[in-house]
Phi, psi and omega in degrees: 000143171278178185299318179300312181296322178295317178297318181296314181295318179299317179297323180289319177299318178300317177298316182300316181294329177289326190267335189248147169270110185287342177290318181259353182058039179227161174298140174297145188303324184288348180249355190261149175222125178261135186224157168278182178301128182287350179264309186245352178082004182290150173250010177273093189237156173225157181289130178261311175195169175226141178212125178053040180076349174286139182247129183249123183257153169246133177285126180284350179269316185237358177074011176296139176254130183205161181280131180198117359288163181231170174296139175286174187299312179300319180292324178294313180297322178297321179295320181296339178247026184270175177297321179302313181297320179298316179293316180301319183290343179304320180263331185285319189241341187263123175079173178286138180207169179298323181294323179290328175294319175296318178303319181300318179293317179296318181300317179298316179299317182291321177296318177297320180296313179297314183299327181292340181250000184276134177297144176294131181222157183275003181219162181303138179291136180275121185238130174249126171257127178261120183076065188280351174057239181284352176084009183297314181292319182301318178293319181294319180294321178296317178296332180276359175105004178280149172271103194254153167208160184211154174230149181203141180273353178271115185298324182291324177298317180293318181301322180293330185268340185305316182303327182262333187245349177054230184286357179281351172241137184226144174268083190203153173281152182305315183293325179286337181293328177051055176293152179293160178297143165056036185257338191261141177271328182218134168242128191238129175223115174241127182056040182235318191294338175287345180268345193284124182295320185233079188295324182294309176300326179297317179295324176297320178292321177297320177300317182299319186271358179263148176284162174301131182085358179293155185260145172241128177242125177231129175235123184218159170296147179257106184296343176269006178296151183298330181297324181286327174294328184278326186239347175057227187291350177286348180289143182298333182289332179284096193213097186293339179294328188226331182264105187269326187237140184237099192275152172229167183307314183296312184292322180292315178298320181298311185290328178290317178297320180296339180270004175098029180240155169251141182283126179264318182203147174223116181246146174254140176218136178247111180267339186219030176255087170228166175300320179298320179296316180300314180295322180297319179295324179282335186281322188217150178292154179251176187292344182257017178252121177283308181232081182296141179292142178282144180251358180088143187295316182296317179294321179298318180296320179294312180300318181297321180294315179293321178301315179300321178298316182283356174268351176298135189312310182294320180292317179298320179299312180295320179302311181291331182281328189260309190298313178299325180293323177298313180299316181291322178297324179279000186058041177232036178294161184283342183230139173254134174239112183247132171242128180228156181239134179294130180295142180289132180283125179256121181281000000 
């Protein structure tokens, strides 16, 4: 591990020791919350996987995968403002980085996708981003002509954006923001909906503040993606501290329709499904693993040798060109992009 990774792992281990009873391998009662299925409300659940003592359930009624028990709201908010989050944000949001260059490409694609489904209007479309993080999308949307505003529960994210956006960015929860009825043309959430404790009420609130025909954009990891079948709990997305819900096409479409929306588009995208990615996850621990499982030295050497082969430029090019397309063709991409439209209210 480099120094950054060592600091990140130490901060995560410290958090883990505060939250868990190591004798019973369960969350301490003062930090735990037990819930039914967040999509259908069923309590008929089965174990899907376990990672770092966190338990992930699958609903036997609707197949939704979610964390149960999970951190309660105060413990979750404390984690978002913890030392681990501060260290993690050093590379994710601060300064130019490879991830921000990728974000720029994704943001342009997403703005084009939203614009293609937006009704023609004589004024800039009003767009709210929930959980704007580093603010890359908010800036890109503003440059593209949208009238933007954003909310985020991470105080440092808001502080970074205040000099340029002023009161249009707030350190507040959606329900506390109390936006007026029917004002928004677009509500945008990327890498956010997997964090939301109560997704159904949140969608109802988004419906309330959106105009008839307004768009909802949700981008989340797809738990049915081939990458998760290949690497399981070793994937960085399987993260009980912050990722509460693990969406698939069926569960995401169901909860959105139940909130009063019609599905306009569902796209699959694979950002990390290559042979090299699969080997990388098996070869080394990631930033969201407290106690990564050991794979044994001989297996590690074998995986490392094959990984090195798939890193050779010609092989890597073919790997990146072919494998993601296979996953998307099978509708098993690692990321889901959903666009939905609020149903028109008929008096």
